[in-house]
N, C-alpha and C positions, 0 to 999 in steps of 0.2 A: 715546732715548726721552724723552718729556716729563717734566720734574721740577717740575711745578706742581700745587699743591693749592688748592682753594677751600673755604672754610668758609661754608656757608649757615646763617646765624644766625636764630633766632626774633626777631621784632621786640620781644618782651617776654620775654627769656630768664629761666629760673628760677635760673640761676647764671652764673658767668663761666668755666666750664671751657673753652669754645671759645677765648676770647681769652687767658686767663691760663695755661692748661695745654696744651691741644692744639696751638695755634699755635706756641708755642716748641719743643715736642717735634718737630713736623714740620720746623721749620727746622734742627734739629740733624741731620736726615737728608738735608740738602742740598736740601730742597724750597723752592721759592719759594711763599709763601703769601699769598693775598688773601682778603678776607672781604666779605660783603654779605648783604642780606636779600631779594634778588630773584634768582630762579633764572635769569632772562634775562641776568643780569650775568656768568654763568660764562664765562670765556674759552675759546676754541676749543681751545687747547693743554693744557687741564686734564687731568691724569692721574687724580687722586683728588678726588672730590667728597664732602665730609663734610656731611651734612644733619642739623641739630639737630631732634630728634623728641621733645621733652619735653611738648608740648601734649596736651590732651585730643583725642580723635578723631584720633590721630596717623596712622593708616593712610590715612584719607580725605584728610588734608592732604598726606601724602606723595604720593598719587596725583595730586593737583592740581599738585604741583611737577613730577612726572615728565612729565606731559602737556606742560608748557611747556619742558622741557629739550631743547635743540637740539644739545648736545655729546655725543659718544660718549666716555664715561669710566667708570671704576670708581666705584661709589657705596657709601658707608659711612654708617651712621647713628650718631649720638652723642647723649649725654645721655638715653639711653633709660631709662625706669623699668623695674622688674621686670615685664616684659610678654612672657611666653613666646610667646603667640600672634602678636604683632607680629613677634617675632624669627623665628618659624617661617615666617610669610608672606614676610618679607624674604629669607630663605635660598632659599625655593622660587621667588622672583621674580628671582633672579639678583643680588641685592645682596651685595656682597663681605664685609661684616662689620658688627658692631654693637658699640658701646661704651656702657657703662651709667653712670648718675650716680654709682654706688658704686665705679667703677674708679679705682684710684690711678695715679700717673704711671708706675710700673713696668709695670703691665698695659697702659696705653696705648702705651708705647714698644714692648713686645713685639709688640702687635698691629700697630702701624705698620710695624715691620720685616718682618713676615710679609706684610702687604698689599703692600709694595713688592717682594716676591718673587713676586707674583701668586698668593699663597695666600689662603685664606679665614680669617676671624677670627670664630668663633662658639664659644659654650660647648659643652662636650661633650654636654650633655643636648639642646640644640637640634639638633646634628648627628645624634644618635641618633634623635630624633623624625622628622627628615626622611628618614633611611634607612628607618625603619619604615613611613612613608607610601609610600615608593617600593616597598618589599617588598609592602605591601598592594595597591598598584596592580598589581604583577605577579601576585599571587594572584587578584585580581579578573579580570584579563585571561585567566588560565588557565581560570578558572571559565566565562567566556563562551565560550571555545573548546570546552568540553565540552557546552555547551547545544545544539549543533546546527550546521548549516551557516550560515555568515555570509559576507557579501560581503567578498572580500579587499581589503585596503587597497592602492591603487595610487598610489605616490608617483612624481613625475616625476624625471628624472635630476638636475635642478637641486636639487630638494628633498633628494634623497639625498646629493648632493655637499655641501650646506650642513650637513646633519646629521653627515656624516663629519668635516668640518672642526671642527664644534662639539664632537664627541667627543674631539678632540685638544686642546681648550682654547682654540680660536680665538674671538675676539670678533667682533661684527657687522662692525666696520670692517675687521678683518683678513680676514674671509671675503669681504667686498666687494672688497678689493684682490686677493685670490687669484683670484677668479672674474671680475674685471673688470666688476663691476656696482656699483650704488649701495647704500649701507647701507639705504635705504628699500626697495629691491627684495629685499634679504636678509630684512627683516622681513615683507614680503608673502609670500614663500615659506614662512617659518616659520609664519605664521598659517595658511596653507593646510595645512601639515603637521599643525599642532595640530588643525585642524578634521577632517581625514581620519582621524587616529588617535584622536581624542577625548581628546587629552592636554591638560592644563591649564597646563603649564609645561615648561621645558627639561629638567628632571630626569626628568619622566615621559616626555618624547619620547625622550630618550637611552635610558631603560630599555626603552621599546617597541622601539626600533631594535635594541638588543642582543638582544632576544628574537625579533624577527621578520626582521631583515635584517642579521645579524651580519657576513656576508661582504662586504657592500657598504659598511660604515662603517669598515673596517680601513685 
């Protein structure tokens, strides 16, 4: 497995956490670390991409970065202000974790180790909020079912296969390799499934699948 990390730094950072703290800690875990200010510089073999998000309008700037990202890797935000909504959006969008400007070296190290074990790194209140949103989505879906007859959702075999692999923790690249298709094709099928099920993200799609096609994603 790749042991490379990339730190995407702000051109005008508010502090030096990325260079002076995060980079050395990553190196202690055996990661080869490179840095830059342009997301197109991210190497193909990158495993963890740390994006500095201390600027104003951080979410829109983050989206601009991700549109240009051509590498399939785990994304982590760092230097985050106390911004629960941004953290919630990040979690629901599949970003693996966030580090705050107030996190000390011990917190950073603990988070890095868990991320390298393919776990998430979020504060408990953020995780609880995401779970509550998912539960509310289930409640809304149940309410819609009681409103009357609705057109059943018809997913293709390929869409079901992708959701099944996703439910087991597989990422787009791994799904593509398993099904012998390209990562772009995986994304196309996922967007189709989002549209058909009216889900906004992967968490909602997995929740929908567990409610509606549990036997087909085991």
